[in-house]
C-alpha positions in Angstrom: 134.6 116.6 122.8 132.3 114.2 123.9 130.7 113.5 127.2 130.2 111.4 129.3 133.1 109.1 128.5 130.4 105.9 127.7 128.5 108.2 125.5 128.5 106.0 122.6 127.0 103.1 124.8 124.0 105.5 125.8 123.4 106.7 122.4 123.6 102.8 121.1 126.4 103.3 118.8 128.1 100.6 120.1 125.9 98.1 118.5 126.4 100.2 115.5 129.8 99.0 115.4 128.6 95.4 115.9 126.4 95.5 112.8 128.8 96.9 110.6 131.6 94.5 111.8 129.2 91.9 110.8 129.1 93.4 107.3 132.8 93.2 106.7 134.1 90.3 104.7 137.7 90.3 106.3 139.5 91.3 109.4 141.1 94.4 107.7 137.9 96.0 107.5 136.6 95.0 110.8 139.7 96.4 112.1 138.7 99.9 110.4 135.5 99.4 112.2 137.0 99.5 115.6 139.1 102.5 114.3 135.6 105.1 114.2 136.3 107.7 115.9 134.1 110.7 116.1 135.8 114.1 114.2 135.0 117.7 114.1 137.1 118.0 111.0 134.1 118.9 108.2 137.0 118.2 105.1 137.2 114.4 107.2 133.7 114.0 107.1 133.1 115.1 104.2 135.7 112.7 102.4 134.1 109.7 104.5 130.9 110.2 103.6 130.9 110.7 99.9 133.1 107.7 99.5 130.2 105.8 101.3 127.6 107.6 99.1 129.9 106.2 96.1 130.0 103.0 97.4 126.7 102.7 98.0 125.7 104.0 94.1 128.1 101.4 93.1 126.7 98.1 95.2 122.7 99.7 94.0 123.6 100.2 90.2 126.0 97.7 89.0 124.9 95.0 90.9 127.4 91.6 90.9 130.0 94.0 88.8 132.0 95.0 92.0 134.4 92.1 93.6 132.6 91.0 96.7 135.1 87.8 97.6 138.1 86.4 98.7 138.6 90.2 100.9 141.6 87.8 102.8 143.9 89.0 105.3 147.3 88.0 103.6 149.3 91.0 106.0 150.7 88.3 108.8 152.0 86.6 105.7 154.0 89.8 104.1 155.4 90.0 107.9 156.8 86.1 107.3 158.0 87.1 103.7 160.0 90.5 105.3 162.2 88.0 107.2 164.9 86.5 104.4 164.6 82.8 104.5 161.0 82.6 106.0 159.4 79.5 104.4 155.5 80.5 104.0 152.6 77.8 103.4 150.5 76.9 100.6 147.5 77.7 102.2 149.1 81.5 103.1 150.6 82.0 99.7 146.7 81.4 97.9 145.5 83.6 100.5 148.0 85.6 98.9 147.4 84.7 95.0 143.1 85.6 95.7 143.3 88.3 97.4 145.8 90.3 95.4 143.3 89.2 92.4 140.4 91.0 94.1 142.8 93.6 95.0 143.5 94.4 91.2 140.0 93.8 90.4 138.6 96.9 92.6 142.0 99.0 90.6 140.4 97.8 87.5 136.7 98.3 88.2 137.5 102.2 89.3 139.5 103.1 87.0 137.3 101.2 83.9 134.5 104.0 85.2 133.9 107.4 83.6 135.9 110.2 85.0 134.6 111.8 87.9 131.6 109.3 88.2 133.1 107.8 91.6 135.8 110.8 92.5 136.3 109.9 96.2 136.8 106.1 95.4 138.6 107.2 92.6 141.0 109.4 94.6 141.7 106.8 97.3 143.0 103.9 94.9 145.0 106.7 93.2 148.3 106.0 94.6 147.8 102.1 95.1 149.5 99.5 92.7 150.2 96.0 92.6 152.7 95.0 89.9 151.5 92.3 87.6 154.7 90.7 87.8 154.2 89.6 91.3 150.7 88.4 90.2 151.6 86.3 87.4 154.8 85.0 89.7 152.3 83.6 91.9 150.0 82.4 89.2 152.8 80.7 87.4 153.7 78.7 90.8 149.6 78.3 92.3 146.7 76.9 90.5 143.3 78.1 91.1 143.2 75.0 93.7 145.8 76.0 95.7 148.0 73.3 94.5 151.8 73.8 93.0 151.7 73.4 89.2 153.6 70.7 87.9 155.5 72.7 85.8 156.6 74.9 88.7 160.2 73.9 87.9 161.5 71.1 85.8 162.7 69.4 88.6 159.3 69.0 90.3 157.9 68.0 86.9 160.4 65.0 86.6 160.2 64.5 90.5 156.0 64.1 89.9 156.6 62.3 86.5 158.6 59.3 87.9 156.1 59.6 91.3 153.3 58.6 88.9 155.3 56.1 87.0 156.1 54.3 90.2 153.2 54.4 91.8 151.1 52.9 88.9 154.4 50.1 89.1 153.5 49.3 92.8 149.5 49.5 92.0 149.7 46.4 89.3 151.9 44.5 91.4 149.7 44.7 94.5 146.3 44.3 92.3 147.4 41.0 91.0 148.9 39.5 94.9 145.2 40.9 95.8 143.5 38.5 93.3 145.6 35.8 93.8 144.5 36.3 97.8 141.1 36.4 97.0 141.2 33.3 94.9 143.1 31.5 97.6 140.2 32.8 100.4 142.8 34.6 102.3 140.3 37.8 102.4 137.4 38.3 101.4 136.1 39.3 98.2 134.5 42.8 98.9 138.3 43.8 99.9 140.4 46.2 98.2 143.7 48.1 98.6 144.4 50.7 101.2 147.3 52.8 102.7 148.8 52.8 105.9 151.7 55.2 107.5 152.1 56.4 103.5 152.5 53.2 101.9 150.0 50.3 99.9 149.2 47.4 101.7 146.6 44.2 101.4 144.2 43.4 104.2 144.6 40.3 105.0 143.1 37.7 107.5 144.9 37.0 110.8 144.9 33.4 110.2 146.6 33.3 106.7 149.0 36.0 107.8 152.3 33.9 107.1 151.1 33.0 103.7 151.8 36.1 102.3 155.6 37.7 102.7 155.9 41.2 103.7 156.0 43.6 106.3 153.1 44.4 108.9 152.0 48.1 109.5 149.0 47.7 111.3 146.4 45.7 112.3 142.2 46.3 112.8 140.7 46.8 116.2 139.8 43.2 117.0 142.8 41.8 115.4 141.4 39.9 112.9 142.9 41.7 110.2 146.3 42.6 109.5 147.7 45.1 107.0 150.6 43.6 105.3 153.3 45.7 102.7 154.2 42.3 100.7 157.8 41.6 100.1 158.1 42.2 96.6 157.1 46.1 96.6 158.9 47.3 99.4 162.0 48.5 97.4 159.0 50.1 95.3 157.3 51.8 98.0 160.5 53.1 99.3 161.1 54.5 95.8 157.6 56.3 96.4 158.8 57.8 99.9 162.2 58.9 98.6 160.5 60.6 95.5 157.9 62.1 98.0 160.4 63.8 100.0 162.4 65.3 97.2 159.0 66.5 96.3 158.5 68.1 99.3 162.2 69.9 99.5 161.6 70.8 95.8 158.3 72.7 96.9 160.0 74.5 99.8 162.7 75.6 97.4 160.3 77.0 94.9 158.4 78.8 97.6 161.3 80.6 99.4 162.6 81.3 95.8 158.9 83.3 95.4 158.8 84.8 98.8 162.4 86.5 97.7 161.0 87.7 94.3 157.9 89.6 96.4 159.8 90.6 99.2 161.0 94.3 96.9 157.3 94.7 96.6 156.6 94.3 100.5 155.6 98.3 101.1 153.5 98.2 97.9 151.7 95.5 98.9 151.1 97.0 102.8 149.4 99.8 100.7 147.4 98.0 98.8 146.1 95.5 102.2 145.6 98.8 103.6 143.4 100.1 100.4 141.5 96.5 100.8 140.7 97.0 104.1 139.4 100.4 103.4 137.3 98.9 100.7 136.1 96.0 102.8 134.9 99.0 105.9 133.3 101.5 103.3 131.7 98.8 101.5 130.2 97.5 105.0 129.1 101.4 105.8 127.3 101.1 102.5 125.7 98.1 102.8 124.3 99.3 106.3 123.0 102.5 104.7 121.2 100.4 102.3 119.2 98.6 104.9 118.5 102.0 106.6 117.8 103.5 103.5 120.5 105.9 104.9 121.4 109.4 102.5 124.1 111.9 101.9 122.0 114.9 102.9 123.4 118.6 102.4 126.5 118.7 104.8 127.5 122.6 105.8 130.3 124.0 108.2 128.0 125.5 111.0 126.1 124.6 113.5 122.5 123.6 112.3 120.4 120.9 112.6 116.9 120.8 109.6 115.9 117.1 109.2 113.0 115.6 106.9 111.8 112.3 108.5 115.3 111.0 110.0 114.6 107.6 112.0 116.2 105.9 114.8 118.5 103.4 113.2 118.6 100.9 115.8 114.4 101.4 116.3 114.3 100.6 112.4 115.7 97.6 112.5 114.2 96.6 115.3 110.6 97.3 113.8 112.0 96.1 110.5 111.4 92.4 111.9 108.3 93.0 113.5 107.3 94.4 110.1 106.2 97.8 111.8 107.2 101.3 110.9 109.2 104.1 112.8 107.1 107.2 113.1 109.8 109.9 112.0 111.6 112.7 113.3 111.4 116.3 111.7 113.3 118.7 113.6 115.1 122.0 113.4 117.8 123.7 115.7 118.4 127.3 113.8 120.4 130.0 115.4 117.0 131.9 116.1 115.4 128.9 117.9 118.9 126.8 118.6 117.6 125.4 122.5 114.0 123.2 121.6 112.1 122.4 124.8 109.9 119.3 124.8 107.4 118.5 126.8 104.5 116.0 126.7 102.9 112.5 128.6 105.6 110.1 129.7 106.1 107.1 127.3 104.8 109.9 124.5 108.4 109.5 122.8 110.3 112.1 124.0 113.4 110.3 124.9 113.4 108.6 121.5 113.4 111.7 119.8 116.0 113.0 121.6 118.2 109.7 121.5 117.4 110.2 117.5 119.1 113.1 117.2 122.1 112.0 119.4 122.8 109.3 117.4 122.2 109.6 114.0 124.4 113.1 114.4 127.3 110.8 116.2 126.8 108.8 112.8 127.2 111.6 110.7 130.3 112.6 112.5 131.9 109.7 112.2 131.3 109.6 108.4 128.1 107.1 108.3 125.4 108.0 106.1 122.3 109.0 107.8 118.8 107.5 107.6 116.9 111.1 107.0 115.1 112.8 103.5 117.9 113.5 101.2 116.7 117.2 101.0 117.6 117.9 105.0 120.3 119.6 106.1 122.8 118.4 108.8 125.5 120.7 110.7 128.9 120.4 112.2 129.4 120.4 115.9 132.5 120.5 118.3 130.9 119.3 121.0 128.2 116.8 122.0 126.9 116.8 125.7 124.0 114.2 126.9 122.6 113.7 130.0 120.6 110.7 129.0 119.5 107.6 131.9 120.4 107.3 135.5 124.2 107.9 136.6 123.6 106.8 140.5 127.2 105.4 141.5 127.4 104.2 144.9 131.5 104.0 144.3 131.0 107.7 144.3 128.4 108.3 146.8 126.6 110.0 143.9 122.6 110.1 144.4 120.7 110.3 140.8 120.3 114.5 141.2 123.7 114.6 142.3 124.9 113.2 138.8 122.7 115.4 136.5 124.3 118.7 138.4 127.5 117.0 137.6 126.5 116.5 134.3 124.9 120.4 134.3 128.4 121.4 135.5 130.4 120.2 132.7 127.7 121.5 130.1 127.8 125.3 131.6 131.6 124.8 131.8 132.3 124.1 128.4 129.0 125.0 126.1 129.9 127.2 123.4 128.6 128.1 119.8 129.2 125.0 118.5 128.1 122.8 121.0 125.1 119.9 120.8 123.8 119.2 124.2 120.7 116.6 125.0 119.0 116.4 128.4 117.0 113.9 129.4 114.1 114.9 132.0 116.0 118.2 133.0 115.9 118.9 136.6 114.1 115.5 138.0 115.4 114.2 140.7 114.9 116.5 144.0 112.4 118.5 145.4 109.8 119.7 142.2 109.9 123.5 143.2 113.2 123.5 143.9 114.2 121.5 140.6 112.2 123.3 138.4 114.1 127.0 139.4 117.8 125.2 139.4 116.8 123.9 136.2 115.4 127.5 134.7 118.7 129.2 136.0 120.6 126.3 134.4 119.1 126.6 131.0 119.7 130.3 131.1 123.4 130.3 131.2 123.6 127.6 128.5 121.5 130.0 126.3 123.6 133.0 127.0 126.6 130.5 125.8 124.8 129.7 122.6 125.4 126.5 122.5 122.2 124.3 120.8 120.4 121.7 122.3 116.9 119.6 123.3 115.7 119.6 126.5 112.9 117.3 127.8 110.8 118.2 130.4 107.7 118.5 132.5 108.1 121.5 134.4 105.7 124.3 133.1 108.1 127.2 134.3 110.6 126.2 131.5 107.6 125.6 129.2 106.7 129.3 130.3 110.3 130.4 130.1 111.0 128.9 126.3 108.0 131.1 125.2 109.2 134.2 125.8 112.9 133.5 125.7 114.8 134.4 122.3 116.6 131.8 121.2 114.1 129.1 122.8 111.5 127.2 121.1 108.5 125.1 122.9 107.8 121.6 121.0 105.5 118.7 122.0 105.1 115.0 120.9 101.6 115.1 119.9 98.7 113.2 122.0 95.7 111.9 120.9 93.3 113.5 123.7 90.5 111.4 122.5 91.8 108.1 122.9 94.6 109.3 125.4 97.3 107.4 123.0 100.5 108.9 122.3 101.1 109.6 118.3 105.4 110.2 118.6 105.3 112.5 116.2 107.1 116.2 117.1 105.3 119.4 116.8 107.7 122.5 117.5 106.3 125.7 117.9 103.4 125.0 121.6 104.2 123.3 124.5 102.6 120.2 125.6 100.5 118.5 128.2 101.4 116.2 130.3 98.3 114.6 130.4 98.7 113.6 134.0 95.3 113.5 135.1 93.6 112.0 132.0 95.9 109.3 132.1 95.2 108.4 136.0 91.5 108.3 135.6 92.0 106.5 132.5 94.3 103.9 134.2 91.4 103.3 136.8 92.6 105.9 139.6 89.5 106.8 141.9 87.5 110.4 140.4 87.8 111.6 144.1 91.4 111.4 144.3 91.6 112.8 140.8 89.7 115.5 142.1 91.1 115.9 145.3 94.8 116.5 143.1 93.4 119.0 141.0 92.6 121.0 143.5 95.7 120.6 145.6 97.9 121.6 142.4 95.8 124.8 142.0 93.5 126.4 139.2 96.1 128.3 137.8 98.0 124.9 136.5 95.4 122.8 136.1 93.7 125.9 133.7 97.1 125.5 132.2 97.1 121.5 131.5 93.3 122.4 130.7 94.3 124.7 127.2 97.0 122.8 126.4 95.0 119.5 126.6 91.8 121.6 124.5 94.0 123.2 122.2 95.5 120.1 121.4 92.2 118.6 120.6 90.7 121.4 118.4 93.8 121.3 116.4 93.2 117.5 115.7 89.7 118.6 114.8 90.7 120.9 112.3 93.1 119.4 110.9 90.0 116.5 110.0 88.0 119.0 108.3 90.7 120.9 106.5 91.4 117.4 104.9 87.4 117.0 104.2 87.7 120.8 102.6 91.0 119.9 101.1 89.1 116.8 99.5 86.1 118.9 98.3 88.2 121.4 96.6 90.3 119.2 94.7 87.1 117.8 93.2 85.9 121.2 92.6 89.2 121.4 90.9 88.2 118.4 88.9 85.2 119.2 87.9 86.4 122.4 86.7 88.4 121.1 84.5 86.0 118.6 82.9 83.8 121.5 82.6 86.1 123.5 80.5 86.7 120.8 78.9 83.4 119.9 77.5 82.6 123.5 76.8 86.1 123.4 74.2 83.9 119.9 72.6 81.0 122.1 72.5 83.0 125.5 70.7 84.9 122.7 68.2 81.6 120.7 67.4 79.7 124.3 66.6 82.3 125.5 64.8 82.3 121.9 62.8 78.7 122.3 62.2 78.8 125.9 61.0 81.6 125.2 58.1 79.6 121.8 57.2 76.6 124.6 56.8 78.4 126.9 54.6 80.0 124.5 52.5 76.3 123.3 51.9 75.0 127.0 51.3 78.2 127.6 48.8 77.0 124.9 47.0 73.3 125.3 46.9 74.2 128.9 45.9 76.4 127.2 42.9 73.2 124.8 41.5 71.3 128.2 42.2 72.8 129.9 39.6 73.1 127.0 37.4 69.5 126.7 37.3 68.7 130.3 36.6 71.1 130.3 33.6 69.5 126.8 31.8 66.0 129.0 32.8 67.0 131.7 30.7 68.6 129.6 28.3 65.2 127.6 27.9 63.3 130.6 27.3 65.5 131.9 24.6 65.5 128.8 22.8 61.4 128.4 22.7 61.3 132.1 21.6 59.5 133.0 25.1 56.3 130.5 24.1 54.2 131.1 27.1 53.2 127.8 28.2 57.0 126.6 28.0 57.6 129.8 29.8 55.3 129.3 32.5 56.4 126.1 33.1 60.1 126.9 33.6 58.8 129.8 35.8 57.1 127.0 38.0 60.2 124.9 38.6 62.0 127.7 39.3 59.8 128.7 42.0 60.2 125.8 43.3 63.6 125.8 43.5 63.6 128.9 45.4 61.4 127.7 48.2 63.8 124.9 48.7 66.9 126.9 49.1 64.7 129.0 51.3 63.9 126.0 53.6 68.1 125.0 53.8 68.9 128.9 54.5 66.4 128.9 57.6 68.9 125.7 59.3 71.7 127.5 58.7 72.9 129.7 61.5 74.5 133.0 61.2 78.7 132.6 61.7 79.1 133.7 64.7 81.8 137.0 65.0 85.0 136.0 65.8 86.6 137.9 69.0 90.1 139.8 68.0 92.8 140.0 70.1 93.2 143.2 71.4 97.2 144.6 71.9 98.5 145.8 75.3 99.6 143.8 78.3 97.1 142.4 80.1 96.2 144.3 83.6 93.7 144.5 86.5 90.6 145.8 84.9 91.6 144.2 81.4 88.8 142.6 79.4 90.3 138.9 78.3 89.4 135.7 76.9 90.2 132.1 77.5 91.9 131.0 74.3 90.2 128.3 72.4 86.6 129.7 74.5 83.9 132.0 73.6 84.4 132.9 77.5 85.0 136.1 78.7 85.7 137.9 81.9 87.4 141.1 84.0 91.0 140.9 85.3 90.8 141.9 89.3 94.2 141.1 90.5 97.4 139.2 89.4 99.4 137.1 90.7 102.3 136.4 89.7 101.8 134.0 86.5 98.4 133.9 87.3 95.3 136.4 87.1 92.5 136.1 89.1 89.2 137.0 86.9 85.4 137.4 87.5 83.6 135.5 84.8 79.6 136.2 85.4 79.0 136.3 89.2 82.5 133.5 89.5 86.1 134.5 90.0 88.4 132.1 89.2 92.6 132.1 89.4 93.7 131.5 85.3 97.3 131.2 84.4 98.5 134.4 82.0 99.3 132.3 78.9 95.8 130.9 79.1 94.2 134.6 78.3 94.1 137.1 75.6 93.5 140.6 75.5 90.1 141.3 74.1 88.0 145.1 73.6 85.4 146.5 75.8 83.2 146.3 73.3 83.6 142.5 72.8 83.1 142.2 76.3 79.4 143.4 76.6 78.7 141.9 73.2 79.7 138.5 74.9 78.3 139.1 78.3 75.0 141.0 77.1 75.7 144.1 78.7 73.6 147.0 77.6 75.5 149.7 79.8 78.2 150.2 81.7 75.7 150.7 84.8 77.1 150.0 88.0 78.8 146.4 88.5 77.3 144.0 91.2 79.8 142.3 93.5 79.4 138.4 93.1 79.7 136.3 95.8 83.2 134.4 96.2 82.2 131.0 97.1 85.9 130.2 97.3 86.9 133.2 99.4 84.0 132.3 102.0 84.9 128.9 101.8 88.4 129.2 102.6 88.0 132.2 105.5 85.1 130.1 107.2 85.9 127.8 110.2 83.0 125.3 111.3 83.9 126.0 114.6 82.7 129.2 116.5 84.0 130.4 119.9 81.6 132.7 121.9 83.0 132.1 125.5 83.2 135.3 127.0 80.4 137.5 125.0 77.5 138.8 126.2 74.0 137.6 125.0 73.8 140.2 122.4 76.9 140.0 121.0 76.7 136.4 120.7 73.3 136.1 119.0 75.0 138.4 116.2 78.0 136.2 115.4 76.0 133.3 115.2 73.3 134.5 113.2 76.4 135.2 110.6 77.7 131.8 111.2 74.6 130.1 110.6 73.5 132.1 107.2 77.2 131.3 106.0 77.3 127.4 106.9 73.8 127.3 105.0 75.2 129.2 101.9 78.2 127.0 102.1 76.8 123.6 102.4 78.3 122.6 105.8 76.4 119.0 107.5 78.1 119.8 111.1 79.2 122.6 113.1 80.7 123.3 116.3 79.7 125.8 118.9 82.2 126.3 121.9 79.8 128.6 124.8 81.6 127.0 127.7 80.1 125.3 130.7 79.8 127.9 133.5 75.7 128.4 134.7 74.6 127.3 131.4 72.7 130.2 130.6 74.6 130.9 127.3 74.2 127.5 126.1 70.4 127.5 126.7 70.2 130.8 125.0 72.3 129.4 121.9 69.8 126.8 121.7 67.3 128.4 121.6 68.5 130.7 119.1 69.2 127.8 116.5 65.7 126.2 117.2 64.5 129.7 115.1 66.5 128.3 112.1 64.7 125.9 109.9 68.0 124.2 108.4 69.2 123.3 111.8 68.4 119.6 112.5 70.0 118.1 115.9 71.8 119.6 118.7 73.9 117.8 120.7 76.5 117.5 123.6 80.1 117.3 122.3 82.1 114.1 123.8 83.3 114.5 127.3 86.8 114.6 126.5 86.4 117.1 123.7 84.3 119.9 125.9 81.4 117.8 127.0 78.5 120.2 127.8 80.6 122.8 126.9 80.6 122.3 123.2 76.9 122.2 121.0 77.3 120.3 118.0 74.8 121.4 115.3 73.5 118.8 112.8 72.2 120.7 109.7 69.5 119.2 107.4 
């Protein structure tokens, strides 16, 4: 069920229809566009969207291959053929020829695809057939220019041959007469033969009309020129005219005979043209989806909204012309949060978010692809109710508020678990306190009905009710509290401030008027709005700082990777140097043994003569000194750590494969292990680690005894848990100073440049105490008040040295 009757116009779907009609190539497709209807049949919607998704893939992947011409509506011609003896024009037969060719091309394209590639479109074409004999019969009669072929029948061929011969004879005679008339000066040199009333004539000056015998068919506008058919060609022209009549009669006979041959196949042809119209319609939907960047997300047969980066299609098309981008909508409605209460300032995007949800859901249940990320999930609703815009009616004597209540009566009467309702500016149009109370009572009943919905409101009581009621959730359109500009982003989980006082001040309303307004409202409401504003500002500040921290962490991770790579390269170079040294030592040892053997042989050969032996010994001693000098540069081979058997567990000693770095396992987190390497902690994949013995760990780290371990400072953990914002409002002086000491010390260790201390304004005592204490830190540089829009004198900004 849809409500109200003009729902399509309110959501803008009528403009979607116009876009689709323009993309259709024929009235056949446009007729299907006008038949689009909202459906709650899961199977039908799924089939329609899958057909469109397949066509979108065809158009994007097979550019130019799918037929894109001659989607002509020949169904009126088929209705004429149904009546025996009815004569179709040549143009009608030509349209029939071209459109049947398109149908056959579409069927052939789908038949040529791999089995299962486009199952839904293939199934659509399954029972469509166009007999080849029909197409061949038309092709034998009508050529590709839309003319009857000369060989359509023997009689037509004979008639046309005689026509050509007679026309050639007439032209030959007339050319001779015209040449004589020119030489006689009866006509100008630039005059040529022409045709009047279907007969060839000679233009001749009026004063010479009696010099040429014949029949006058026409005269010029001035009467100075007459168009005469010479008497010598009168009979020949009569023969040509009779042949033309005979040609026309033969063509009519041929076309009637062709219609008779087509008539038995009318039932199949009617289905074929329904298929052509459907293909044109699906093609238009696919083209529209490509323009929007629409997708076919996961579709489930249950009421749910789980959308990622959805865009309002009409807003997207409008912004596209201006080279602007739409801020996408991410929204979730499910069993535990069925109703979303959106608040925030005017012109912040609440109504656009509401219409985006309504229009996109309506598009989906009409069988169209929807502009959102493909990993979204879209559900099915039986009812779609909206209350958007002013329904004030003079005819029915309805005020704006009365019209809203009329809509609410319908919502309460027909809402159930498969209903999606959308209400813009809930409860407005009457006295605020009464309107808020009635709105809350209506919301209670809608919640009990189990329906899903989105409500836009400024009422604080509705925000409070949503916060404490199961099934409801608050949401806010984000707003830049510093610059008072809308961000058009929906944030679910907290209510939004209306920023009424801030906007009033920004546009120049006198300050005294704004302050009196705050006083009239009451402190509770002012404090509530103030708290929402401060939360929004602080969230923005934290988001900026988190981004900065994330960048630093990525740089740190990159440096760690580079350091690890450098260590690995150094280890490789060291091994290479040691291997080269071993080879030199081995070679030196071989030379030494050879020299000793040579020395012994020389001593024996010289029979141990004293002088010779002395010389040989001196040479050997010199060689030994050289050997010792080389040996001193060879480092002892580093002992390789042998992996120890067993699984890695908490407390195990491990080594990074391919490196000499060892550490102790502190914790296991899935496929990662947190290990301590000296005073540093790091997370490393388990498959990069191998277990080593405790002895190897001690040798690598230089530990002499298993004495008490010194706990290292986990800077990563400190950085993750540290906040640059300290809130000490409401604390006593002594307690606040202890927290301030810890805060400043941690900031110094982590190297923060700027800190934010929230102490509140009050009488300024805590503020003065904080600033006096900060002066005792030599690392503290400047101290300033925060920007007035973000807390002013209630917040101290600390610049570190």
